N, C-alpha and C positions, 0 to 999 in steps of 0.2 A: 450938821450929823446927815449931806447928803449920799445914796447907795450908787455903788455903780450895777452892771446886769448880774454883779452876782450876788447882791444885797452886803457890799466888803464899802464898810465908810474909812474915813479920814484916819479916825483912830486906831481903827483895824489894822491900817497898812502903817502908821506912824510905828506902831506895837510889833508888826511884823521885822519891821526895820532897825527894830531896836532903840527909835529917837526918841530918849525919857524928855529931854524937855517939851520936844513937840507934844508929846501926852498929855505932860502938865499944863501947859500952855489951853490947849484943846479941853482937857476936864474942867481948867476954872472958869472957862466962856459961860458953864451951865447950861450948857446946849447941846452936847451929846449926850445919846445913850451908850452910858458905861456896859450896858447889858447887853446890848441889839445882837440880834443873832446873821449869822449871813445865809445863805443857800444850802450851806452843811449843818444847819443848825449852831453854829462855832459863834461862843461871845469870846468878845478882847480875853477877857482875862484866861479861856484856853490856850489862844496863840502864845501869851506872854508865859503860861505856864511849860506849855513846850519847847518854847527859847531858854527856857531856864532865867526870865526876865525880873527877879526878887526885886528889886527896886520899882518896876513897872508894877509887878504884882501886888505890892505895897499900897501904891497909891490907888490901886483900882478897889480893893478892898476898902482902904480909907473913905471910899467913897458911901459907902452905907447903898449902893445902888446896885451892888451887882450880888449874884446868885451863887454861893462861892460853889457850889455842888450842882451847875446848870450840866443837862445833859445835851449830847448833840446828836445827829442824826443817827448815829451808830451806838447811842448811850453811852457815851464816854465821856467823862468830866477832867474838868481841869488836873484833880490831880492822879489821874489815869495820864494823861500824857506828860506830866512830870516825873513821875514813877518812870515809865514808859524810856524816857530819852535821859535817865538819872541826875535829875535837878536836884541834889538832894534839900539844900537849901529854902526851895522851894515847897518841897512836897514838907518839909518842916514846919513852913509857915501856913501854908494851908491846913494841917493838923491842928495846929495852936488856934486856930479860928475856932474850931472845937465845930463849925457847920458842915463839913464835909464827912458822908459815910466813908471809913477808910476801907471796909473791904467790898463794895457794891462789885454787880456784876454788869459789865454790857451786856451789849445784844449776841456776843458769840460767848458770854460767860465766863470772860476773861476778868480777874480782878486788876488792881494796881500791884498786888504781890507779884502776881502771873508774869505782868509785862517785863517790871525789873529782875525778875530771877531768869528770864529770858535770855535778858540782855546783858546780861550780870555784872548789874547795879547793886554792889555790895553794902554799901553805906543808904542806901533808899529800900534794900533788904531788912537791914538793919533796923532802920527806923521805922520800918511797918510792923515786924516782929516785934520790938518794945513796945508799942504801946498798946499790945495785949487785947487788940481788937480786930483781928484779922486772923482768918483761919490758914493755918500755912499749908494744909492738906490739901485746899478748894479745889477743883475739876472743873475744866473745859467741857464744853459740850461733845468733845471726844474721850473726857474722863483723863487728860491729861492735868499732872500738878505741876508747880513750881519745881519741885524737885526734878520731876522727870526733864523739862525743857532747861535746866541750868544745867543736869548731868548731859542733857546733848549738844548742848556747846558748850561742853568743858568748861564751867565757869567754877572751879575749884572750891573756891572760898565759900562761894553760894552755896554751894550743896552741903559745905561742912557746917555752916550756919543756920541752915535747916533742918540737918538732925541731930543738930545738941537743940533744938527745941525740942526734941520726946514726942513731937505733935504731927511726924508725919511718917507714912506706909512707907519703907524704904524699897519695901518691893511691888508699890500698887501699879495696877495691871488699866492700860488704857483699852478705849474701843478693840485694839487691833490684838490683846494681848501681850501687849509689850510694857514691859518694865523699862524703869529709870536706867538697871547695870546695861540693861542691850541698847538701849540709845546712846549709853557713854561708849559700850562696845564698839557699835556701829562706825561712832566717828575717832574711834582709837585714842580717848583723853585716859590713857593708864591712870594717871593720877586720881582723876575719879573713879574710875573702878575700883583701886587699892581702895578709897574710901569707902565703896558700896560694900564691898566686900569684907571690909575689917569690921563691920556693925553687926556682923553675924545673924543680920537678918535679912537676906537676901537668897533668895534661891537661885545656887550657881548654873543651874540647868533648866529653869522654868521656859518654856517653850510658847511660842506666840500664835496666833489664829491657822499659820501655816506650817506649826509643827517646827520651827526654827527654834535652835536655842543660840545664847549668848557666843558659844564657842564656835557656833556656824555663821555667825556673823562677824566675828574676828576673823575667821580663817579667810571667805568673801572677800575682805578686805584689805588681809595679808596685815595685819598686825600681830607680827609673830611675839613681841612682848606680852601683849595682851592673852596672847591664846598662852603663853607661858603661866602667866599669872593664874590664870582658868585651871589649869591643867595642874597646879601644884595644891591646889583645895583638896584636890581627892574628890569630890564632889558632882563634877561634871563625867556624863557618859560620853566617850571620845569615839563612841562610835556610834550615837544615835542619828535614825532617819527623818527625815521631813515627810512631807506631805505626796512627794515626789518619790519617796524612797531613796534619795541621797544623804551620803553621810557625809561629814566633816574631810574626810580625808578625799573625798570624789571634789569638792570645792576646791580643795588646797590646789590640789592637782591639775584642775580646770582653770585655774589662774596663774598656775604658775609656779607656786610659792613652794618652791623648792626645801627649805629648812622648815617650813612649816609640816609638810610630809615626812621629814626626817622625825620632828619633835612626835607626831602620832604615831609613827611607826614603832621609835623607840618605848612607846607606851606599853607597848605589847599587848593593848586592848584594844586596835580595831582589826578588823576581818579585811586586811588586805584585798579580798578578792570579792566582796560585798558587791552586789547588783542591783542596778537603780530600777524603775518600775519598766525600762526599755529592757532590761538585762545587759545594761553595760558597767562593766568593772571600770574598777580606776586606772585600769592597764591602757584601757580602751582610750579613756580620756585623754589620759598622759600622751599618747599617741598620736590622736587628732589634733590637739594642739602644739606638736611636736617639741614638745618637753624628751628631751633624751636622756636627761640627768635622773628625773624621774622614771623612766622608764627603766633606765638602770637601777635606781635606787629599788623598786617592786623584782622586779626580777630576784636580786639578790637578796633578796629575803625566802625565797622560794616558796612562797606561799600563794603565791600566783597562779592560775591556770593560762599558761601564754597562749593555751588555744582555745580557752571558750568564747562560746556564742553571744551574739545579741538576740533580739526578737526578729532581727532580718537574717540571721544564719549569719552573720559575719564573722571571721575573728577578727584579732588585734594586726595578723599580718595582713589582711585584705586591706585596712582603713591605712597602713603604714603602706602600701605597696601605691594604694589611689593616690595619695597626698605626698609621692617620691621620696620618702624619708629612709635613702640608704642605709644611711649608720643603725637606723631602728631596726629594719627589714632585717641588718645582718646580725645584731643581737637576737633578735628572736629567734633566726634559724639557728643562733649556734645554742640553742638550750636543748636542740634535740627533741623538744617538746609538742613543735608546732608543724601540723599535715600543708607542705607549704603549695598542696593544690585541692586545699579545701572549698569546695562548694558551698555559696550562699541560698538563701530561699529562691533566689532567681538564676541558680545553677551558676553564676559567677564567681573565676579562683582569681587568686591575688594578681597572676597575672594578667587575666584580660583586665582585670582594673586598671595595672600599671601601662598596659597597651594602649589603653581608652587614654589616658590621660595625659600618653605622651612622654611616660620618665623612662628613659631609655636604659642609665645606668642600671635602674632597677627590673627592668626586663629584663637585663644580658645577667643578669647575679642570679635572676630567678631561672632563667634558661640553663647556666653554668652546674645548677645544683644537680641536675639530671631528674628531678624528680617531679616535672610539672607537664602538663600534656600540653604542647605548643599551639594543637589545633581543634583542642575539643569545642564544643558549641553550647552555651548556654541556653536556657530555657527558651529563647527565640530565634534559637539557631544560628545564632552569632559568636564567630570565633576571633581571638585577640586581633588577627591581621583584620577582620572586619572593621572593628572598631578604630585600630589606629589607620587606618586606609578615609572611612569616613572621615577623621578628625585632622587628616593632612599631617601625621606624624612621620614623616619619609623616614624620619631613623630608625624610627622604631619597625616602618613597614619593612626598611632594607634587613634590620636583624632577622626579623621574623623568617623572610624567604630566603635568607642565606645558610641557617638552620635545615635545610633541606626537610622541615618534617611538614610544612604545612602545604595544605592545597591552597593553591594563588587565588582558585577561581569558585571557592566554596560557598555554597548561593544559604540564603537566610531563609527563613519560611514563607517570605514573598520572593523568592527566587533570585533575589537580588544580590549582587557580588563585589568583593573590596573596589574593582573595578568603577563598578555603577555607583558606588555610594562618591568614592573618589573624583568624578567625572562629575557629578551632578553639583558639588561642594567646590570647583576649581582648583584641585588640588593638581596643579601641573604635574609637580614632580614625583609625586607619587602614583599617577597617570602612565608617567613614561615608566619607572619603576617597575609597574606592572605589567604591560606592553613587552619590556625585553624580558621578561622571565620566559617569554615564548610560551608559558603553561596557561595564560588564558584565552576565553573567546570573545575579542575583542566587539562583538555583536551579539553576545548572549540576551536573552529576552525573558522579563521578571514575570511575576503574574498577569501583569496587566498586558505584555507584550512591549512593553518598552525597554530600549537600550538605553547604553551609555551615552551614545552619540545623542539620542533624542533628551536627554538629562540637561547634557552640558550645553545643547541647544536653548534647551529652555529658560538657563539661567541666564544664557550670553557668556560661559566664557570660553572664547575664543581662539587661546590658546591649547584649550582641550581639543576643541573642536577638528584643529586643525590635527594634532597629533592622533586623533582615531581617523581620520579621515584619510593621512598619509600614508594609515597601515595598509589600505585598500581592502581590508579585511569584513570592513561594517557596509551596509547596506546602504546607501546615503539617504534613501526615500521610503524606508519601510515603516509601514503603519501598524499604530499599536492596537486594542481591541476595542477602539473608540476612533481607528480607521484615521487618527492625528498622524501626521509626518515632522520629521524632528523641523524642518521649515515650517510646518504649521506653529509648533510651540516658541520657535521664533519671532516669527512674525505677530504673533498674540501679544508678546513682550517686549516688541519694538527693538531687537537684538541686530541691528544695522550691517554690523563687523559679520557676523557668523550667517546671515543670511546672504552675503554676496560671498563667503567661501562655499556654502551650499549650492548657491546657483552655476558656479563656478567650475562645479565638478560634471556638469551637464548631466546629471544622473539625478537631476529631481524634478521630480513635475509640479510646476507653480502654480497649477491651478487645482492639487488635485483638495477632491471632496473628503468630509470626515462623515461620520455616523448620524451628524444633524444636514449633511450636505453643506456643510461650510468651508469656503476655501480660505487660504492664508490670507488673502485679499479683505475677507469678510471681516477677520478676527483685528487685521492691521487696521482696518478703517473705524472699527467700533473703538478702539482703542487709540484713535487718533496719532496714529505712529504716522506721523507726514512722509518721511526719510523713506518708510519700507515701502510705504505705498507708490512712490515716486519708481524704487528698483522695480517692484513688480510688474508694474505696468510699462516699464522700461524694456521686457522682456518678449513684449506682445505674444505673449504666450497665457494670459488671465481673460477671462472673461468678468468685464467690469458688469454686468448685469445679471449674472447667475444667481439664480435663487436658492435658498437653503430651505431647511424641512418645513420651515414657517412661513416662508413664503417671500421672506425679508430678501434684499438685495445689499451690497454693499454702498448702495443709493438710499436707502431707506435710510427715514427719518434717525437720528440719533450717528449716523454714521456719513456726516456732511463734511469731513474733512476730503474723503472721494469726491464728490460734486465740488470742492474749491478747487479739486485737482484738474479736473476733467475741462 
C-alpha cells in the first residue's frame, strides 16, 4: 500500500491501467487501503468509475471498505465521474447500492445530471431521470441548467428527454440572461432549435444582457436555416437593436451573409437604412467589408440613403474610395444621389481618401466625373496631391499633376509642400515627378525653415539628396530655425553616403554651428558614428575641440569615439 509523491498507491495504478486481475490480487492481501485518497482527494473507486471499469467497481464495493459517495477535493463523487464520462452500467451499479446521493452538487454546483447532459450521454440522463431523485432543472453557479448545456452542444435526444419530463423550464435564463434557445442558435443546432420552438414555451425574441436576440446570434453566425425558422414563427422582431443600436441586418451585412440579407429585406419589416450608435448604416458596413453584391441589394431597395453621413461626417462613397472599391464607387455614383465631393468632419473628400491610399483607378474615375475639386484643402490644409506624395503613390501623383488643375507646390498649415514630404519619406520617383513639373520650389522652407533637402538628409535618402543637389536650385548649407544644416542632420543620424554627397558640393561648412553652438562633428561623436567622424576629420575643416553652449566638446565624456579616432 506504499504511496508515491502524489499519494497514489499500487491499487490506484492497477485501476488506472484497467488490470482487473492485479486489483483482485492486491485486495486479497488484505493489506491495501481500498479507500485511500491521493493528493487530489480521489479514492480508487473514483478512478474505476471514471474509466467505466464495472468489474473493478464491483470488486471495490464488495470489500465493504469503500465510501461509495466519497468526495474529492473538487467535491466530485464516483457517481459524478461515471455520469460525466457516460458509463451507464457503472452509474446503474452505484445507484443500486443506495449509498450514493444522485443529485448532489460539486464545488461548481454541477450535478451528475448536468455533466451527463453537457456531454450528451442519453442513457445516463435517462437513468438519472427515471430514479425520480434528481432535479431535472438544477442550476450551476451561473444559473445554467442541463437543458441549457444539452441545447448548446446539440444533443437533440437529451433535449427531448428533458423536455418530456415536464419538469424543466424550456426558457430558463442564466446569469447572462441567455436561454437554451439562444445557445442552440449560436451553435447552429437546427434540430434542437426546432424542438424548443415546438414546445410553444420559449420566447423566440428574448434578449440577453447585451440586448441581443436569438435572431441576431443566428445571423452573426450565418445560420441561414435557423434564421428562416425564427422568421417563420412570426414572433421575432426582425429589426430589433442591441445595446449598440445594431440590428440583425447590420450583423448580416458585416459578416457578408448575402442570403440572410435577402431574407431580412424580403420580410419588409427591416429598416434598410437604420443607424447604429455611430450613425453608420447597413450600406456603409457593406462597403467597408467590400461586399459588392450586398451593396447592390441595398441600393435596389430604393430605401437607403446613398449619401447618409456617419458620426465622422463620412458618406458611403468616402469609404468605398478609401478602400479602392472601384465597382462600388461606380454603383454609388450611378444612383445620382451622392455628392461626389462631400466633405467629412475633417474636410476630407472621397478623392482625398482615394489619393491618400493610392487607389489610382478610383482617383481617375472621380476626376472624370467632373464633379470633384482636385486641389481643395482639408482642415489641415492638405490636398489630395500632398497625401499622395507623402505616401509615395507615384501613379496618383502623376494623374493629379497631368490634369493641370492642382498646385504642385501647395502648402500645409506648417508650410510643407508635396516635395517636402516625398523627400522626407524617400519617394525618389515622386520627387523626380515634382521637380520635372518646373512648378515647385526645390528649396521651399516650412514653418521651421526646413527644406526638402534637410528632411531627405536627416533620413538618409541618398538618391533624393542627389536629385535635389543636381537641380542646382537648393542651398546645400541652408540653416533652419535652430541653425541646423542638412550636414548636421545627416551627421547626427550617421548617414555617411549623404555626408559624402554634401561635402562633395564644396558648398557646405563642415564645422557650422547650430543655436546650441554644436557642430556636425559634435552630433556624430555623441551618437558614435565612427565613419562620419573620420569623414569630417579628413576635411581638415573641423575644430575637434570646439565648445557648445554647455561648454562641452566632441571630446567630452560620452563622446569617446572621437577620442579613439585621435
